[in-house]
C-alpha positions in Angstrom: 3.7 -7.3 -9.3 4.5 -5.8 -12.7 2.6 -2.6 -12.9 1.5 -0.1 -10.2 1.8 3.5 -9.1 4.6 4.6 -6.9 3.6 7.2 -4.4 5.8 9.3 -2.1 4.5 10.6 1.2 6.8 11.7 4.0 4.2 13.6 6.0 5.2 12.6 9.6 1.9 14.0 10.9 -0.2 11.5 9.1 -0.5 7.8 9.8 0.1 5.0 7.2 -3.7 4.5 6.6 -4.2 8.2 5.7 -1.2 8.0 3.3 -2.7 4.9 1.6 -6.1 6.7 1.4 -4.5 9.7 -0.3 -2.7 7.4 -2.8 -5.8 5.3 -3.4 -7.9 8.4 -4.1 -5.3 9.7 -6.6 -5.1 6.3 -8.2 -8.8 6.0 -8.6 -9.0 9.5 -10.2 -6.1 8.8 -12.5 -6.8 5.2 -13.6 -10.6 4.8 -13.0 -10.1 1.8 -10.8 -9.9 1.3 -7.0 -6.7 -0.2 -5.9 -6.8 -3.3 -3.6 -3.2 -3.8 -2.7 -0.4 -1.6 -1.5 3.3 -2.5 -0.9 5.3 -0.5 1.7 8.7 -0.9 3.4 8.4 -3.0 6.6 9.5 -0.1 8.7 6.3 1.7 7.9 4.2 -1.0 9.6 6.1 -1.5 12.8 3.7 0.5 14.9 0.7 -1.4 13.4 1.6 -5.0 14.2 2.8 -7.2 17.0 4.6 -10.5 16.5 1.3 -12.4 17.1 -0.6 -10.3 14.4 2.0 -10.9 11.7 -0.1 -13.9 10.4 -3.0 -11.6 9.7 -2.9 -9.3 6.7 -2.9 -5.6 7.4 -5.8 -3.8 5.8 -6.5 -0.2 5.1 -10.2 -0.3 4.3 -10.5 -2.6 1.2 -6.7 -2.4 0.5 -4.4 -5.2 1.6 -1.1 -3.8 2.9 1.9 -5.9 2.2 5.5 -5.3 3.1 8.7 -5.6 1.0 12.1 -4.2 1.2 12.0 -3.4 -2.5 9.9 -0.3 -1.7 11.8 2.5 0.0 10.6 4.0 3.3 7.9 6.8 2.7 7.0 5.3 -0.6 3.9 3.2 -1.5 3.5 1.0 -4.5 -0.2 0.8 -5.0 -2.5 -0.9 -7.6 -4.9 -3.6 -8.5 -4.1 -7.2 -7.8 -5.2 -8.8 -11.1 -5.1 -12.3 -12.6 -2.1 -14.5 -11.7 -1.1 -12.2 -8.8 0.1 -9.4 -11.2 -0.5 -5.8 -10.3 -2.4 -4.0 -13.0 -3.3 -0.3 -13.4 
């Protein structure tokens, strides 16, 4: 992941999928492409998964949600997964 858009959303009244939808809409308007991957802090997905489900990717519509501690809580790193696994605008 080399390039992407960092999005901050600390609205506690909105679930993670709505936050991703907001970020994806903005990304689409700004870059003219629909994102297909979004990285979030693991704490943001705790209410979405159980230990059994951890093998299945989390999806928000057509966007794959991945976790990494490199992204701070309430932030989303969103973009297009391009060739060789690189994130491209």
